[in-house]
N, C-alpha and C positions, 0 to 999 in steps of 0.2 A: 500413493493412495490408491489401494483396490476397494473403487465405491458402489458400482455400477455393475452388477452382479447378479439374474438372475436366474435362475433352473432350473424352473419349472412355466416360468410365462412370457416377460416379456425380453426379443435377444437385444441387449448393449455387452455383445464382445467381440474381441479382438483390434485391431489393432483402427479400423476403417473409421467416419466421424456419417453420426448420421446425419442428414437438413430436410429438416421437419418450413414445413410454414403454419406460420399460427395469425390467428386475425382474430379482437375480440370486437366487441362492438354493449357500450350500455348505455339503456337506454331508458328514460323515465318521461311521466305525462299518466294522463286516463289510460286505464283495461282498453277503453273501447278502439277495435280497428276504425285507422283512418283519421283518428286525430291525430295533431304535432307533436311531435314530443322534442326531446331535450336530450343529448347522448354525444356518447368520445368513441373512437376507435384508433384501436394501435394495427396497425396494420408492419410487423417483419417476418423472418426467419429463425427459427432458432435449429441450433448446431450441440448437437452432443455426440461427446468423442468417449469412448470401450474406458479410457486413461482415467473417467471420473472428471474430470475439468471439463465443466459445462458451458459452453459462450451462448448466449442471449445476445443479436445482434435487431435491433427496433428501430424501423422508421414511427414514428408518434403522430396520428393525426387525429385530431380532433373536431368535433361538431360542430357548426356552422353554417347550418341554414335548417331550416324545416325536414326535416323525415318525416316520409324517406324520397319525398322532389329530389332537393338537393344533395348537392353532392359533397363528401370532406373536403376539409381542406389541412394541408398543412397548419401546425405554428411552428412558432418559438421554444416550442420545447421539446423537441427534436434536439437543437442541435447545442443547444444551454441543459442538456441531460447526455449526448451523447457520447463523452470518455468515459462517464460513466457508465450507460451500460455496453459498452466496446468489451468492460472487465469481464474473463473469465472468471466464474464460481464453482464451485466445488458443491456434489450434495452426495451423501450416503447412499448405497440403493438394494435391497437387499431382498430377494423375495418379493419386486414388488413394492414392497413399502420402501417408502422415504424416509432417512435420516433426516442424522446430522449437514445445517450448509458452512461454509466457511468461504468466508470471502473478505478481501481488506480490509483496514480500517476506513477508508476515505473514499468506502460504497456507501453511498445513507442508504437506510434504512427502506425509505422510499420506495429504490430500486433493488433492494432486498426481498420486498413483498410482491413487486413485479413478477421476481424469478418463483417467487412460490405460488403463484396464479397460474407457471408455466407447470410446474415440480409438481402440482397440485391434479393435474391432468394424471400422469403417469403413475397415480400412487391407486395400485388394483390389488387387491388380496380374494385370491382365484385360489376355489376349491377342488380336488381331481374329484372327489366322492358328490358334491352336492350339484344340483343345477341350480335350486331358488335356496338363498337362506339370510340370517338377517345377525349383523353383527354391528358393534360400538365401532365407527374405523376414526381413526389420524388424518383432518384434513385443515388445511385452512380456517375455515370458521371453526374451529373444532375438534373433540370426538361429541360425533352426532350418530345416529340411529341410523345403518345405511341399509339397506336390501338390495341384493343382486341375483342378477338370473341371466342363466347363462345358454344359451342356443347355436346348438352348432347349423350352416345355413348349405342345405345338401346342392341348390348349384352354386354354389361359390366352389365351393369347400374351404367357407371361413368362420370363424369363430363369430358370432354376435353378444354382446354383453354391456346389457343394460344396469346399472345402479344408481340407485334414487334414495335422499340424503333427507332426511325429514331434518330440516335447520328450525324449528320449534322444539324440537324435544331430542334434546342438544344434552351431554352431561357435562361438557365446560365448555361449553359459546364464549366466544372470544367476542365480548360485546364493551364499551363502552360511551356513563351514563354520563351525561354532563347540565349539573341543573340538576339533581337527583338523588341528589346522597342523602338527602333526608327521607327520600318516599320507602316505603317498605313493598319488601316485597309482596301479592297480595298472589300465594297459592290458587285459595279458594277461587280467585273470580278469574286468570287461568284454567280451572279446571274446565269450567263453564265454554265459554268460549276463548277465540283468542283474536283479536283487531288487529295485529302484528302477522303474517302466516308469510312462509316460506320453503318453498323448495327446490332441491336442483336437482338434473335429472342426466344423466352421460350415460351416453350411447357409441361403445366401444365397435369398431369392428380389427379381427384380431386373425391375424395369416401366420398359417404353422409357415415355420424356415427352417434349416440346414442346424443353425444354433439358435435355434426355440421359436419361443409368439413372437410374433413382430407388431406394435401397435401400426394399421395402415393409415385408420382415417380415427380421431374422436370429435365428438360431438357435445358440448356443453350446455344450455338452456337451464338459467334459474330463474325462478321468478319474486319476488316479493313483494308485497301489495297490504294497502289499507286503504279503511275504510273511511269516508268524506263521512266527518261529526253531522250534514247536514244533508245529509244522502246519504241512507245504506244500500242502497243498491249503486252508486258509486265509483269505486277506490282509485287513488293513487298508486300505480304500477310502476316496481323496479325490474326491470329485464336484465338479465349478462346472457349472452351470447360467446363458446367460444369457440373455436377452431383448429382440430392439428392436423394434418394431413401429410403423409410421407411425401417427401418427394425424391430425393435421393441418399445416397449415401458416398462417400467419398475416401480417399488416400490420404487427404493432410489434414494433418494431428493437430490439434488446437492446444497452446503455451501458450502457461500463466503467468502473469506478469512479477517482478523480479522487484514481491512485498508479500510479508507474513502473511500468510492467508489463518485469520483469525475466529475463532468459531461466531458463529454469527444463531444460535438456535436451533428449533427445529422448522417442518413446515408449515409450526401455524403461523396466525398473520401478531406482526408485533406493531406498536401503535407509536406515531414520533412526532408530529406537530400538528397533526390533526385536531388536535380540541385548539388550536389556536384558529383556524379557519371559520368565516363566518359564511354558510350553504345558503344567504339571504343576497349575499351581494361578492360572487368571487370577483375578486378586485388583486394584479399583479402589483406583487411590492418589491420596489426598486429603491426605494430611499423610504425609509419611514418617516423620518425627522422631516424629512420637504412634506410629505406626504397629509404627517401632521399636519405641519403646519398652513398646509391648504387648505384641509375640512375643517381646524379653527375661525380658520380666512374669511370662510362661506358661512359656519354657523355661528360668528361671534356678532357678523356685519347685517344677520337676519331682520330683517326690525318686525318687530314684536305683530303686526296688521297684517304680515307675509307669515307668516307662521303657517303650512299647507301640509301635507301628505308628502311632501319628499322629504320635510326637514328629518321624522324619527328615522327615513335610510339614510339619511348623509351621516348623523347621530351612529348609529350601529355601524358604518363606514369606518372614524372616527376611531371608534372603541379598535374595531378589528386592523386597525395602525398600529396604535398605539402597545398593541401585544407582540406587533411585533420592532416593539425599541427599545432600546438599552437602559441602563441608566444614564448613563451621559446623553443622549436621544433628551430623555426624558429633564435633566438637569440642565440643557443647554435652550431646550421649549420654556421650560419654567421664566430665566434667566429675564429668556426677551418677551413674558406674556408677565408676570408676576402681578407689574404694575397695573394692568392695564384691567377692568375688574372684570368684562364680559369675556374676556378670554380667559383672566384667572376661572371664575366659574363653570366655563364649559370645560375646564381641562379636571379642577374639581370631581364634577355629576361626571364623567365620564372614569375617574378611576377605578372607583370601587364595581364596574360591570370588567375590569379590564382580568380581572384573575388572576395575577401573575405575579409571584414572586418578585424582581424586578419594580413591579409595581407599591408592593407595601415595603418594600426595602427604601424606595423612593420619598414616600409618605413618612416613612420613620425617621430618614435622614433630612425633610425637609421640617419636620416635628420640633427634633430637635435644634433646629437651627435657631428656630421663632421665625420662623416664616410664616409659618399656618397659627389663625387662634384657634384661642378652645372650640369653639360653635366649629368652626369651620375639622380643626380636628374631627369633630365626636361626629360630624356628618358623613365625611369618609368611611373612619371605620367601620359605625355600625352597620354598613350595609358593607364593607370589606373582607370583613370578617367570612362570610359569609360565599366567598367567591375566591376567595385569593390560593394560592395554591400551596395545602398547608403543609408545617415544616415541624421541625424541634425546635427553633430559636426564640427565647422566654426574652431576650432582651426587650424585646420594644414592651408588655405588657408588666416585668418585673420592675422594669427602669424607676429611677428614684423620682424622676418630673413625673413621671404617671400615678406615681404611687400618692401624692401628696395632693392631685386633683381629685375628691370625692366621685365626682359625675364620672370622670372621664376613666380613672379608676377602677367604677364599677363593668361602664362599658366594656376594657381592654381586656379583666376581667373575667368576664361573659364571653368578650370571646376568645379567649381562648378553648374555655372550657368543648366550644364551639369550633374551634381546631383540632381540637386531640378527639369528636369525636369526624370529626369529616378524615382527618390522617388514618384516622385506626381503620373506618370504613372501606379506606382504601387498600392496608395494610393485611398480612396473614396472623399478623398478629401483634397487638396492641405494646407497643414497645412502655418499658417500667421506666425509664427513664424520662419518660412522658407527663404521669404519673406521679411522679414522689415530688415536682413542686408544689403540687398542690396540699396531696396526700401529707405531707411535714406543715404546709401551712394550717393544712384539716385540724393538725393534731397540735398545733402552737396555742388557737385559737381555741379552741376545748378544753387544757387549759389554765387558760385564764378565764375563762369563760365571758369571752368576750361577742356580747350575746349581737350584736350590728359586722362583728366582722365573720361569728358563724350564720350570719344566712346569706353573705355575702359568699364564702365559700361552699356553702351547700345548693346554692343556684347552678355555682361553675359545676360541681360534680354531675349534679343532675345533667349537663348541658355537655356535659360528657359525655353522659352515659355509659360508662363499663362495668364493666361487674367485678372487674376490682375494687373498686370505690363503697361493696356494701358493706367492709370492714367499719371504715372509720362512720360513716355512716350511722351503721350498728351502736356506734361506740359513744354518741350522742342521745340518739335513745334509751340507752340505758340507763340514761342520768337523769332522774325524772325531776332535779330541781332548776332544770332549764325553762323557762316563759313556754306557755303556748302554743306563739307565733314558733316557738326554735324546731317543737315539738312534728308539729305540720309539714316545715316548709324539708325539715328529714326526711318524710313521707314522702314529699311527694318529689323529691328530689330521687327515689326511688323509682315513677314512672318511667321513665327513660329507657332505665335497665330493666324492667321491667317485660319489656318488650325480646328481649335478648332472655336474658335467665328466668324462666318463667319459674321456676319452680324454687334459687334461692330467693327471692322477693319475695314467692308464697310464704317461703317457710318465717319471712323477715313481717309481712304483712299481720295475717292469719291469726297469728295471737295476742294483734295488738283489737284487732276487731272483734273479738273473743272474749280480752280485758273487759271489766261489767264498773272495774274500779279506775278505768283512765278518762279521763274526758268524753263526751260525743261527738265535739268536732276530729279530735285526732283520733274516736273509734269510723266518722264517716271521712276521711281521706284516705282512712287505709280500706275502707272499703272499694270505695274509685280509683285505689291506687292497685289492690286484688283484681280488678275487675280489667287492668288492662294486660294481665298474664291473660290471660281469656281460658280462662279455667277451664274445668272437663267439666261432665256430666255431675261425677262423682261430687267433686268439690262443690259445684253449685245445689242438689239438695241434701249437702249437709248444711251449709251456710242456710237455706231453707227450714232448716229441722230447727235451726240452732235461735233463729228468730220466731218463732211459735210458743221462745219463752220470754222474750228480746220486754224489758221494763219498761224501756228508754221509748218515751214514741216518737223523740224524733230521729234515734237510728233506725228503730223500724218501718218511721215515712219512707226515713229518704231507699230503706234499702228494697223496700214493700214498689214502691215509683218507678225504682231502678231497674228491676227487676220485670214486670210490668212493661216497661216503656224497652227494655232487649226482648223479651217475648216478639214485641212490634217487631221489630229490627228485619230492612227489608238490604242490608250491608251486605256482602257475600261472605268479608271474614267474619262476620259476628254468626254465620250461618251455625257454629255447632254450640256458639253460645246462648242464640237464641233458643234454639229445639230445650236446652235445659232449663231457661227461662220459662218457659213453655210446660215443663214438668213441674215445677219448683211453685209456677204464681198457686196451681192446684194444690197446693200443702199450703197455701200460707191464708188466712183469713181476709174477708172478703172487708172486714171492718177497718182495716187500713186504710182503703180507696174511700173509706165515707171520712177520715182527718180534715181539718181545714188549713186553711192557705199558711196560715198561725207555722206549720210544722215542713223539716225539711223533705226538698220533695227532689228526681232527679226527672229531665225530662230529656226526649228523641226524635228526632226528625230526619229523616233521610230516604232515602233514591236511587235508586239503581237502574240502569239499562244496560240490562245481558247482550245485546248486539253489536255493541261500544265497546262495552266495559270502564263504564262512566258513571260514573253516581259520585253522591254528596251527601255526609250528613252532618246532622247542629246538634248538639247538645248539651245542656246547662243543670249544674247540679246549684240547688239555696239552701245552706246550711242555715238554719233557723234556728232560734228561741224567741218561745212564746214571750219569755217573758220580759223583752225587749221592741220596739215597736220596729227597727229592722235588722234587716237577714245578716246574721254574724260572717259570713260571707257569701258569696257570688261563683262559679267558676264556669267562662261559658267559651266553647270551641266551635271552629268547624271542622271535620273533615273530607277531602274530597279524593274522588280513585281515576283513574286517570291507563288508561292502557294495561290493566294490569300491575299496579301497582298502587299505595295508598301513600297518603303522607297529611297530617293534620297541620294543617293551611296556618291556621292564628288559634291562639286559645287568651282570652281574658282575666285575669282572678281578682278582687276585691275584698278586701276584710278592713270591715267596722268599728270590731267590737272595742275598742278602744272610744272607738266617738260617743255610745251612746254611754256607755260608765263617764265619761266625761259630761256627757247632759245631763244624767240622771243621778250625779253630786255638783252640778248647782244647781241655781234657781229660778235656771232657764225656764221649764214650764211652767214656773211660779208671776213669775212678772210679767208685767202688761204688756202684749202684744204690739202694739206703736213704739219699744224701744226693740227695733230690729239686728242689728248688724253689730248693737252694741252691746248685745243679748249673748252673740252666737262667741264676738269675743272673750267672754268674761269667762262662759263656757270653756273657752279654747286657753287661757289663763291658769283655769281648776282645772285644769289636767298634772298642770302640775305636780300636784297634791297625791298625784296617780304615780306607786311603783314604778320606778324610769327604766324597768325592765320591759315591762308593758308600753308595746308604741301605739299612738293614738286611730293607725287604720295604716294598710299598707296597697299596692296597684301593683300587679307585675303584664309584661303582656311578654308573648310569645308567639315564635314566627317560625313554622317547620320544624313544629318540637322544640325549638331553640330561644331559648328565655333571654330576651334582647335589651330590655330593660326594667327594672324597680324602682318603687320607691317604698319606705314604710316612713310612715308621716310621724317622727319623735319630737323629743322636746326640742332639737337643733330648730328640726320645723318649723315647729311652731311659734317658738323662740324669733325667726325671724318673718314670721306672716303677722304676729299678732308687732314688730318692729315697726312692720311695713304699711299698714293699717296705720295703726295710731300715727305716723308725722305726715296721712294727709296725702301720702303718695300716690294713692286711687282716687281721691279727687282732683286732685292736678294733673292725672294723666285721663281723669273724666274731659274737665273742664277744657285741657288743649285739644282733646277729640274732637268734642264738639264745636268748637271754635276752628278746627280743620276743615269742619263738614261748614259748616258759615259760610267761611271763603273762599269754600272749592279745593278740592284735591284730588289728583291721579296717579293713580298706581300703579305700575305696568309688571308685568313675573312671568317670568316664561322657566319650566321646568323639566327638565328631559330625563326621561325614565327607560331604564332598561327591563319593563316590567316584569319579563320570563321568557329567560333560554334556556327550554327543553332541548335536551340533543339525544340521541341515541345515535351514535356512531356504529358499524360493524362493517367486519367484511364481505367484499363480493368474493368468488370462484378463482378472480383475476386476479386477487392479489391489490386489486384498488379500492379503497374505503366507500361505505354509502354511509348518507344519512340522512336520518327521520328527526327533525326539525322543529320547534313550534319556537315562535319568537314574536315578541312581542313591547312592541316599544311605542314611546308615545314623550311628547311636548304638549305640553297643558299650562298654556297663554291663558294670561288673566288681567283684566284689562278694570279698572276699578276707580268709578268719576261719579261725585257728588258736585253738587250745582253746575254738573254741563253735559249739556247737549247727551244723547244715545249717539253708542256705536254699534254697528252693527262685529257679530262674535260672540263672544261668549262676554256678558254683560253682568255688573250689578251698578245698579244706578238707585241712590237716596237722594229725596227732596223732602229740602226739612221746610219747616211753620209755611204762611203765606207765600210765599216767594215761592213754591213748589207749585199750588193751583197756578200759579201764573203763568210761570214754565209752561210749565205741562199746557196747560188750554191755548198761548204762544203757537203752540206747536200744534194742536189741537186744531186749533185754525186756521192752520197750510196746511190741515193733511192733504189735501191735493197732488201738493206738492213735492210729499215727502212720493217715498218707495213705494211701490206695492207691500213688497213685503215688513215693509212699519205699518203700514194702514191698521190691522187687526189690534196691535195692540195701544196705537193708537185710540182708538172705538171703543175698547172696554177702559180703559182710562177714565173714557170721560162718562162712563155710570160713575166714576165712583167722585172726579175731581169734580167738575162744574160744580158751580156756587149757581144758588140764584134761576137756574134756567129750568127747573121743574116745581110742581107744586110739590107741597108735600104732601100729602095724601095718595099721590103719584110712586113715590117710591119710602111706603111702606114695606118694614119687611116682618113684623109681627107686636101682638099685642099683649099684656101681662094685666091679667087680672090680682086682686088682690086674692093672697095668699088666707087661709084659716092659720091665727095665729094659739098656742095653743098658752093655757093660766098660766102666769109663772110672779112667782116672789118678790122675784128684781124688778123694779122697775120696766112696765110695758104698754102701762096703758097709752102714752101719748108715741110710744111710736108705731106702738100694735096698730093704732087707730092709720096711723101714715101710710097707705096702700103703694103697694106699686109700681100701680097704677098712676099714681100721680108722679114718678117718675118716668117710668117707661112707657104705661102701655099707650103711652102715646104716638108709639113706634113709629116716628118718622126718621127719616135717613139725617142726620147732623149734620152730611154735607153739603145741605140745600139751605143752611143755616149758620155754619161756624167754617172755616177754614180747617184743611188737612193736619196732622200733628206734625206727621211724616207720609211720607211716600215711599216704600221698598220694592223693586222691580228684579227679576233673576229672570231672567231668559239667556239659548242658546239659541244659535240660527244656523240650522245644519246647512247640510251641502245640498239640499235638494229645498232650500228655502224656507223651509216649514221652523213656525216656530214653538220654540218647546219651553214651559217656565209658569212662573206666577209672578202674582204682582199683590203688596197689600199694602192699604192707605190705613190710618189711626184717627180718627176724630174724639176730641174731648170739647166736650161743654161743663164747662165751668159752673157757671150758677145753676145745671138744676144735678148736677156728680155724676156726668154720664160719660160714657167712651164706647163708642164699637170702632169695630176693629172687622175690614172685611177682606180679603183673601180671595182671589179667582184667577183661575186656570186663563194663559191666555193665549194655547191651542185656535185656532181657528175654527175648531169643531167641537171644541171641550168647553159646556155650558156648568163645569164643577166652581163651586163655592161654598167657603166658609165663615160665614157672618157673627161674629158674637159681640151684646151687645148691652154691656152695666153697669148697673147703679149704687152708686151708696144711699141708702135710706137714710141711715141716721149714722152715727157715733159707732154704734157695734154691730149696725146692719147694714147688709147686701146682695145683691141677685142678681144673678144671670139667666141668659139665655144665649144656646150655642146649639146654632145649625146646620148642615153642612150637606151635599150633594149636589145634583143637577138645581140649578139655583136655587140653591141654597134652602132646600126647602125638602129634602127627603130625609134627613135625621133631625134628630132635637132630642135637646134634655134642657132641660129648667137647674140651675141653681139656687139655694138661697143658707146664707153662713144669718149667725149670730153669736157673739159674745157677750159674758154680761161673766159679776163675779158673785159671790153668794160669802158672804161672810168674809173670807181673807184667801179664798180658793177660787182657781178660774175656770168659768163655764163655757161651752160652746155648745152650736147645737147646728147642725147642717143635716139642710133633707135634701135631695136629690129626685126631681124628677122627672121621666123621659118617654119619649114619645114610642117613634119606630127607631132603634135601632140595628147595629150591623151583629148579625148572629153573633160572631167571635166575642163582640164587648160582651156581646146579654148570657153567653159561658161562662164569663169567667167571673163576673158578678155573680154570679149564682151561688159561686165559691166565697168567694168575702165577708158576702155583708147577705143580711137575713132580716126578717122583719122583726123588731122587738119592741116594737109600738114606744110610750114615752117614756122610755125608759131615763134615767140617770146617773150617771159616778161621777163622784168627785170626791177630790185624798180632802180628810179627817182626821188630825191628830198625826197616831202613828198608824194610821187605818185609811178602811178607803168605807164609803157611806157610799150605797145605792137605794135611787130614788125608783119609786115602780110603780102611781100611786093607782092608775090603769090596769095593776094588776093586785090590787089590798095591800099592798105594801109599800108604808108610809117612808122608812126608813128603814136598814138594813145594815148592821154598820160589823166589818168584818177586822176587828182585830190585828194586828203580824200576826204571824205565824199558822194562824189557819187559813187565808191561800196565797198558796206561794205565788201565782202567777205565772205559772212556768210552763204550763198547758202538759205537765207529766199527770198524767188524771190517776196513775197506773199507783202514783206514790203522793196521792193530796192527803189518806185521812191518815195523817197523822198524828197524835193524838198530842196534850201538853208535856207528857211524859216522855215523847219521843217511840211509844208504842206507834207502830203502822200494823191500822185494821184495813177490815176490806166492808166491813160494814159504817155503812153513812149515817145508821142512825147512834151508834158505839158514838163516831167520832164527831156527832152534832152534841151527845148530851155531855163528851166529856169539856165541850166547851165553853158551857152552859152552866152558869152563876146563880145560885139562890136569888131571887129578888128582898128585901130590905125595905121594901116598903109598896104597897098597894095588894092588898090581905098576904103577904109575906108569910105571917101565921102558921097561916092553913096549905099555903101550895105555893107552887111555883110563880111565878105569871106569863105561862109559856102554856099552852095548848100547844096538842099537837092532830089537825084533821088530817083524812087522809085525802090528796091530791093528787089531781094525776099528771102527770108530766109525758111528754110524746112527742118525739122526734118525727116522729107521720104523720096521714090522716085519722082523725081520731074516729074515724066508721072502720080503720084497720084494727081492732080488736089485737087482733093475736101482736103486734109490736110497740101497743103500749105497756108502758111498765109504770106500778105507781110504788112513788115514793113517799116520806111520810117528812113535812115541813112544819117548821116551828112558827105560828103566829100569835101577837098578844094577846095576851082573853081579853072580853071584854071589863073596861074600867080604867084597863090601864094605862098610861101612855108612856 
């Protein structure tokens, strides 16, 4: 093969072999001069023969000291790779451009990449007509923007060439991300500033020879820099230096080995086993099975109290060893340790983080063999689908054993959707055969109208997030006979697709939002999905125009609040949407901003730090129905930004519309409040009368945009819950737990987590991979003891009954013998637990006065006269007269021995029906307390005071509750009074609460009766049909004939019946005086509206 000819540039002709000295130095550390750095050095000779057979003979040195003072020392790596390094390789070379590379199959990719690092220096695209120019040049790191500067050195008669490569602006950058599958590339983030910068500079000295231009010397310097999160002015720097110097030319040819030379790619770097290595703990893999066993022995035999900072690192090392393990290794280790609980637990905890197909195959084989319980299999499979190498194997997910277990089936199916998403993220084209199984299932369950199966498959399609799934989703949406939750789930399944195919998803959800005949919740969910497509300014303004004519206030409120929130967004990927919303918000009526908490609303809180490209955003959507007590649905999400990428970290959604319907159809609201659990169970049992297609409620959880679990509370779940509760299982569990606490228990538990493994691996100019990684590993150890002495570390301690005070007092008496780090908490315990040590008046917290009580027709004379003062205003600390009911302590002893945590003590004085709960911080300099003092004044009256802040005196609130009956209808009276309150609470309270005076609303017959004597209204009765209580004020003026009028007068008269007594012959019993009705200050006459209200005429009752 004639492969190394350069007509105009580099002379590699003839039968001679060119000898070069090659040296590479890789350093990592802080960028400041004089600071220690770690590095690797490669020093060798390069032989290049004009016959296209090019051999690189290396002496490989590894850094073992502190640069730059210590010398480099040789390692065993040279001898291990020596044979492979001496195998000549071939490469194509034409006009200074390196073409294909050829080598025998026995040469590993790692060695080929080292050859690429040297050949990359020979890549020169010189122009005869220009001295300064810019091109897109292919190299080891991809196709990047490259600038050339060519100068002639008159002193030496040489040609100096400088080549600068911008490693950030690359058309095709060679990079591999681990742990970033679900991250979205945030182009807008990167346009402002880049946290990871990189540049390479090549300086050549070229000498003119009779055969052409010869490279006399080449020097390369490449720098990558990443700023620290804690200090913007500081940065970690990775530096690569290369030197290629001409030594001599010899007549000895280079002979290839007797093997087939296969095409091994081009100059561009190729990844091999880099992802298996962890750069946090470089170790040599010699015998994976033995090294795994050694790590297991260390971790499994570690005592709980010995769990320290090195355990997470050893857990990472175990994961690294397991990544190199074979299936036989795993099976051998499992057979050896599966009967030893502690070893078994560490193996199962590590497997999800291994992330290899071998690990998944082992789990599948072990589960089918019956060696894993359902719980073990579930807790391993759930995280493993997010880390394992994605493939086309459906044997586990669609197996009969998995499909027969509902909970496991759901997790496995959701995981399969996740694996599709991960596979297609790495593939150029998502294979049709990968999506075909779930598309076939979707068609089958849609034809059967199997609601439960449709819910699952829609969530699987949502996890996969592929545009090819739009068609089966639209088919489900086009069938209006399906229940509401199916329509909502179908639209939500489009959210992940919306981020890839904006236009297609907009074409689906936009008509849904504009269709006013559809259910408001369906329209609101379509609005949320629509904004996942990041709509253009034209579409946003078009939506604003449609909102001007929106008649449904729930839809209008959510859309308006969402636009308003987006207009203030600081997130870089929402910058264009925010600009569009700023324009749209000016087109909408500000009256929508005055709607109460009963209406649907969107919230957004975000922040972004430009120099570091780091930020976070939290959003929530509350889908409301003013006719119900609770929201229909709530969706909350947290989004994060890091180094030019963004991801939805966690999302939780809850729907409870079925719960409200069940409660409204039951007698729950009309029963005596003393019967509590029975009422709830009766309400749930009443759910049986609802349509089978309507679930009671549902909840789902997404992590990084992937749904990992969901629960639909349907008839089967209700039956199981009522069966479990009705047979006394709850009571048995409670009694057993109480006995265990009284007898003393000790629980120890340790759980390792590889919380985060985010890595970016990219090649250096030398062909050696560089890695920027973020690792977070932790081993959470918990020690729970009841009725036992306290222990250092993470501790939860519960003390029950009189023995609690006695035991703690015993420790308090011995305070001088306890370690200094414990004295603070014991001293604070003295404040709440010692009995009879203080005078009553010296521990008074607060004093209640008698509340004025309004007159009522119900029995109140005796109970009203009993003042709260007689119960609570004594204000004494109950700990001075009664023992604590229980005390709870939660504390963390930090490495610096400073205490952090809280203590809680509860007291009950049965003769006075009084309860005190005191919570206090145990930190040495923290005087925060919360004091709750409550009392039962009578059978139907209770009062409480809550105070908190410094010494429990900064903020306070009092609450009074009274219940009763009017005829057969329940009554409730709640009064909340507060002193100083946090501004956040005050701002929120201004929205849901307003001063209504003494107004009572009770259910009466088939309507609602309103009593407001202070406003001159003895009774106003709203019959069914007049007041729909759905909050839709734009649709409330509907007459008995069904006609929708805009006149409140016409509406009122349409529902007025002529009187049959009391002046009936002369006129109606109603007259119509004008009254003022204003939401604003009485002085502001411009904002005051005049309405006509009906009052009873004099003499009529």
